[in-house]
N, C-alpha and C positions, 0 to 999 in steps of 0.2 A: 472534560466530561467525566464526572464521577458517577459510575453506574448505580451505586446505592441511592443516589438522589432520586432516581426514577422508580426504584424498587421498593424502598422503605421511606415513606414520607415522615416517619417519626424519628429518623436518624438525625434530623436537625438542619439539613441543607435546604435552603429555599428553592422552590420550583422555578425554573428559568424558561419554561415554555419550550424546552428541548433545544434552545439556542446553542448550548455548549456542544451539541453534536457537530455543529458547523464551526464554531470558534476554536474548538480543540484542534482542528486541522491546521491552524496557523501558529500553534505553539510547539515548542520542542523542549525536551527534558534537559539537554545540554548541547554544547557545541559539536561534539562528534556525531550526535544524532542528527542535527541539522545538516552538517557537512555530508554525511552519508546519504541522507535523503536527496539533497541537491545534486550530489554526484550521480545517483541513479536516475534522477529526473533529467539531468543533462545528457547522459549516455543514451537513454531509451526514449525520452519524451519528445525530442525534436522530430524523430521519424514518425511517431504516432500522430503528433500534431500536424505534420505535413499531410498525412492521409485524411485527417478530419477537418482541418481548418481551425482557426484560433478560437472562435466562440464555441463551436461544438466540442472542441477539446476541453475548454474550460468547464463546460457543463458536464461532460463525461468525467473529468477529474473530480469535480465536486460530488457528483452522484456516487462514484466509487468510494470516495472518502466517507460520505454519509452512511452508505450501506456497510462499509467496513466497521465504522464506529458502532453501528447498530448490532452487528454480529458479535463484536466484543462485549457489548452490554448483554446480549442474549446468552452468551456462554459464561459470563462472569458477572451476574447481576448484583452480587453483594460486595463487589470490590469497592473499597472505601478510599482508594487513592486515585488521583487524576489520570486519565488516559489522554495523552497529548501526542501530537505529531501528524504529519502528512503521510506516514508510512502506508496506511491503508489505501489512500488515494494513489500513491505512487505504485503500489502493488497492482492496482487496476491498470495503470499504464504498462506495467511489466507484462500483464496478461495480454493486453492488446498487441504488444510487441511479439510475445510468444507465438501468437497466431498469425500475425501479419508478416513477420520476418523470421521464421523458424530456422532457416539455414544461414542467416547472416552470422558472421564471425564476431565473437566477443573476445577482446584481448584480456587475458587474466594474468596477473602477476602473482607468483607464488614464491614467498621467501623460504628457501630451504637452507637452514643454517645461515651462512652469510652470503649465499649465492642467490641472486634474484633470477628466477626462472619465469620466462614469459611464454605462454602458450595461447593458441587461438582455438576456441571451441565454438561449436554452433550455439546460437542463442537458445535453441530448444534444450540443449544439454545444461547450459549454465542456469537458465531459469527453471528448468525441471528440478535440478538439484536444489535451487533456492526454495522451491515449493516444498520439497521433501523435508528440508531442514525446518521450515516453518511448521509443517504438520507434526513432525517429531517433537519439536519444542512445545507446541500447543497441547498435544496429547500428554506429554510428560508432565507438564504443569497441571493439567487437569487430573491426572491419575494420582499425583502426589500433592493433593490439595493441602494448603497450609504452608507450602513452600513459597518464599518471597519471590515474586515474579516482577521484573522491572521492564518487561517488553510485552506489548499488546499483541501476542501471537495470533489471536483470533481476528484481530483487525487486519493483520497482514493477509491472512487466508480469506477473510471476507472481502477485502479489496480485490484480491486476485480472482475470486469467484465472480464478483460483480463485473470486473473488467472482461472476464471470459464471456459473460452473457451479454453485456451491453455494447461492446465495442462495435459490433456490426451496425447498430442503430445510428452510429455517429459518423460513419465513413462517408466521404463524398461519393456522389453517384459516379462522377468521372474523376478518377485519380489524377489525371493530368491538369485538372482545373486548379488555378492558383488565385482564387479570390482572397483578399487579405483578411476579411472578417468571417467569411463562411466557406 
């Protein structure tokens, strides 16, 4: 999704009917970006999917991704480089996890010099710090306009906001229910 495509029709990019808001969720800038997204989805996504069911989780995931991409476009409408990745959708999953499992422990590996330190922190602390880092990076990029930014910080925040608001709508009525599709 190239934001300027929807802001400035004279820029020269053909209108795609907003399809790139969806298709951009399935592209990634590089292998580390893809691996990091899949790692976060693996760690946090399965528990959220268990609480929602497969199909509601998929709809929730896509809704968070679309809203995340929209917020990125809203905050940086003249950006002329592509915004790609599932990070906004995954941020929505992180928000759901933040509210559903705030006291669950997240294992964090911190390399200090050559010593690997492993600590267990509550999800609310880990994800809260993650949100603060995203907010800091997004506002710094906005304050210092003209600085090259290669991360869609507002998409991350938009996905987290979307997930915070929407997750309740997708939860199963009975958490013990284990229907494969719903």
